[in-house]
N, C-alpha and C positions, 0 to 999 in steps of 0.2 A: 504494499500499500504506499502511495506516495505521501510524504509528510506534508502537513500544511505549513504556510509561512509562518515565520517566527513573528511573535506579537509585537515586540518592540522594534522601532526603527532604529538602524545602527549604522554609523559610519566609522571609519577607521580613526579619525581623530578623537571621537567620542569614546571609542572603545579603549584606547589606550590611556586617554585621560581619565576615565572612569575606573581606575586600578582596583576599587573596592567592589566593582561589580563583576562577578565571575562570569566565565563562558557559559558554564552550566546554568546560571542564573537566566542568561539570555536564551539558552536552548530550550529550557524546561519551564520558565516562568518561576523558578525557585528563588528564594531570597538569597542575597549574597552572604558570604561568610561573615559572621559577627567577629569584630577584631578582638572582642574580650575573650573569646574562646582560647583555651590553652593551645600552645603550638603543638602540632603533631611530630612526633618522633619517627623519622624514616630511616630504613635500611636500604642500601643500594647495591645491587648484585652485579659482578661482572662489569665494572665500570671504569677500570683503568687502562685496559689493553684491548687491542681489537685485531682480529685476523680474518680476512674475507674468505672463508672456507665453505660457504653456503653452496658454491656451485661444484663442490667436490674436490676442489684444489687443496694442496696442503700447505699453504702459506703459513708461516709462523706468525703468532701474535706478536704485535709491536707496541711499544709504550704510546699511549694517547688514544682517546675514544671521543669522537665528536659528540655523542649522545651522553655518554657518562660525564664528561666534563661540563657539558652544558647543563645537565640535570643538576649536579652538584653545585655549580656557581649559582643557578637560579635561586635556590634555597640559602646557601651558605656564603656566598661571595667567594673571594679569593684573596690572597696576599701576594701583591705584585712583586715583592722582593723575593719571596719563596718560589714564585713561579719561574724565576730564571734558571732554576736548576732543572726544570722540566724540558725534555728534548723531543716529545712527541705532539701529536695533534691536540689542541686545547681550545675549546670554545668558551669565550667569557660571555655569559648572560648579561645582557644590559637591561634586562627587565627582572627584578626581583619579586619573588612572592612571599609575602608575610604569612605567619600562622602555621609554618612547618619548618623543620630542620632536619638535615641528614646527620644522624648521630652514629652510624655504623656503615662500614663498607667492606666488601669483599671482592677479590679478584683472583684468579688462578695464579696470577703473579703477585705474591704478597709484598714485594719490595715496591713495585709499582703502586699498589694499593696504599702502602704506608706513606709514600711521597704525596700522592694525591690528596691523602686524608690531612697531611701537614699543610699543604697549599690551601685547602678549603676548610680547615678547622673542624674536621671529622673526629670526634672523639675516639672511637673504637675501629681498630682493623680487626675484622671477624677471622676465624680460623677456617670457616668453611661458609658455603652459601647458605646452608641451613641455619648456622649459628647467626648469620647477619639478620635472619628473620626473628629472631628472638629478642624480646624486650623492646619491640618498636610497636608503633601503631599502624604502619603500613610499609610495604616493600615495593621498590622500584626495580624491576628486572630490565637490564639495558641490552639493546641490540649489539651484540658483540662480534657480529660478522659471520657466526657459525650457522645460522638459520635454525638452531636447535636450543637457543637459550630459553625457550618456553619450558625445558625440562626442570629448570630451576624453581618453577612455580609450585610444583607439587607440594613440597613441605610447607609453604606458607598457606596454601589453600586448605590443606588438611588440618592445620593449626587454627583455622579461622582468621587469618591475618589477611586484611584487604590488600590486593595485589595488583600492580600494574605490570603488565607484560608489553614490552616495547614491539613495534612492528618487526617483522611479520609475526602473526600470531602463531604461524608454522610455515613451512614450505609446502606442505601437501595437504589435501583435503582430508586424508586419512588422520593425520596427527592434529590437525584442527578439530576434526569430530571428537577425538580423544580429549582434547582441551575442554570442549563444550561439556562433554560427559562428566568430567572431573569438576568443573565449576558448578554445575547443577547438583552434582551429588553432594559436594561439601557445602553448598549454599553460602559460599564465602563470596564477598563483594570482589569483583573482578573487572578489569578493564584493558583491553588492547585496541590500539587504533593508531592510524597514521596522524602525525601532527598537522597534515594538510586539511584534516576535517574542521579544524578549529581556528585557522587563521582568520582574521577579521575580513578579508576580502572574501572568502567563501561563505562566511556567515551572512554577509551583505548580500551576496548573490542569491541565496536561498530566500532572504527576506524580499528579493525583488521578484520572485516568481509571479505574483498576482499581475505585474506590470508586464511580464513577458507572455503571459498566457499559458496554455497547455503546450508542454514540451514533448514532442513525439520523437525528435532527432537531436542528438548531442554528441559531442566528441571530447576526448581528453587525450593529453599527450604528456610524455616525459621520456628523459633519456635513461639509458643503461639496462639492466637485466629485467626481464618481463615480469617475474614473480617478486623478486627482492625489492625493485624499485617501482614496477608497475602498481604496486599496491598503493603508492602515493597518488598517482593519477586517477586511479579507480576510486580511491577513497573520497576524492573531491566530488564525484559524481554520485556516489552513495549519500554523502553529507547534504547535497542539494536535492536530489531526486528520489532518494530512497531506495530500498532494496527490491528483490523480485527477480533475479537473474534466472533465465531459463535455458539458454544455449549460447554457444560461441562457434564462430567459424573464422578462423585466421587465414587470410589470403595473402600474407606477407611472405617473407623468406627468413631463413635464420639470422638474426640479428637486426632485423627490420619488421618488426611486427604490426600487421594491419588486421585487427579483430573487430568484427561486428558482434557485440554482445547484445543479446535480445532479453528484455525484460517483459516477458509475456506480450500482452496487448497494450502495455504501457508507453514503452518507448524502446527505441534502438539506440545503441551507443557505440561509437567508433572509438577503440582504444588504440592509440598509437605510441609503441615503445620501441625504441631503437638504440643499438650500442653507440658508443661514444665515437666509433670510427664512422658512423653514418650521420649522426647529428649531435649537437650540443647537448648538454644537460640542461634541465628546466622543466617547468610544469605550466600546463594551460588547460583551460576548460572553455568550451564553447556550447552554448544553447541556442537552439533554433525554435523559437516558440510561435504560437499563432499570432501574438500581438507584437512581438519584437525579438531581437537577437541580443546576446550579450557574450562578449568575449573577455575572459579574465585571465591574466598572467599574475598569480598572486605574489603579494609582498611577502617574503619569507623572514623578515625581521622578526626576531624573539619568537619564532614558531614554536619552539619547544614549551615556552612559558605557558602559552594558551592550553596546550595539551595537558601539562602537569596541573594547571589550575583546574581544569575539568575534573581530573582524577580526584583532586582533594576535595572538591564538591561533592563527588560521589561518596567519598569516604565519610565525610561529616553528615551527609543527609541520608545516605543509604539508597538514593535514588540512582538506579542504573542509567548511565549516559549512552553508551554503545553496547547493545546486548551482544554477547559472546556469539550468538548464533548469526548474527549480522556480519561479524567480522570474519566467521568462518565461511560465510557465503562468498565474501570477497576472495578469499584464498581459493575456493572451489572455482570461482569465475576465471581466475587467473591460471589455475591448472588446467581447466578446460580449454583455455586459449593455447596454451602450450601444446596440450595434446592434439588440439585441431591441426595445428601446424605438421606434427609428427605424422598424423594419420591421413592428412590430405581431405578432411571432411568436417561437417559439423559435429560438435560434441555437445551433449545435453548436460545439465546439471545432474538428472537422474543417473546418468551414465558415470559421472565422476563420484557421486556418492556411492554408487554400487562398487566401484572399484576400491573406494575406502573401506 
């Protein structure tokens, strides 16, 4: 079912200026977090190193994590003098979120975790991923390039600790279905999503749907891997138009995917994802409505902070922001897109789920 328009009119300037008004408040009509509430204690898992092995390669993990450092600095800030000792990727969040603090960190490389902890004033370096989930109010599991970071979620979920699992939820529909089952069995607050769902430009686009009219045709585009990065492009469409994927046919070629995704009788979406040798990285969404068109290349400034803010709202309110079933559908749609290219034919959601 296609979501209705957001109730409040929102532009980027107002969104950023109104830092006490949360993303989830805009999306769901919930009140913003009360500043008087005690700060949430967070654990952050697999946050100091990164190795892009999701595609089956054996690349060694290296110091630095775009998501891990961005998440840590969003809550804790950083010590500029101590940062001079850091030799890897480091994202400094220019937008801080009050009401929460990272108090524990774990990474397979303990030494790297200790250095990041010192830079960001994180009190405890945990001995294991499970230990990092103890004594905290919520856990952030960071995309570490493995495509299997979701496995760290089981301990926290079984312990009833609210859990954020960075994108992608998993690399296959089978593993995503397993996560859905685990989340629902444990009844633990859980969120997995692309940060592109929550950037102000995308929220504003959804708010403008009444002006655009019924949308039966749309397109989204991004660079790099079909599943690992294509999730960002597809998530923009899900944020604006909703779920309901039924089939995919990929008429592109390896490294240059042109996928028609069908959402029943609601709309057709063209997903364009190509390797860096074919086109530069970036993100774009285009809607072709009965009343008007919109083309948006979203501003990615502070994108992680809006995602994290939505998760904190879910932790505090208990109101689910992105149902895990919807995120699993995104992964299934991407897997169907990949299979379609391999098999040279249309692939349905039912077929992908049966394979799972």
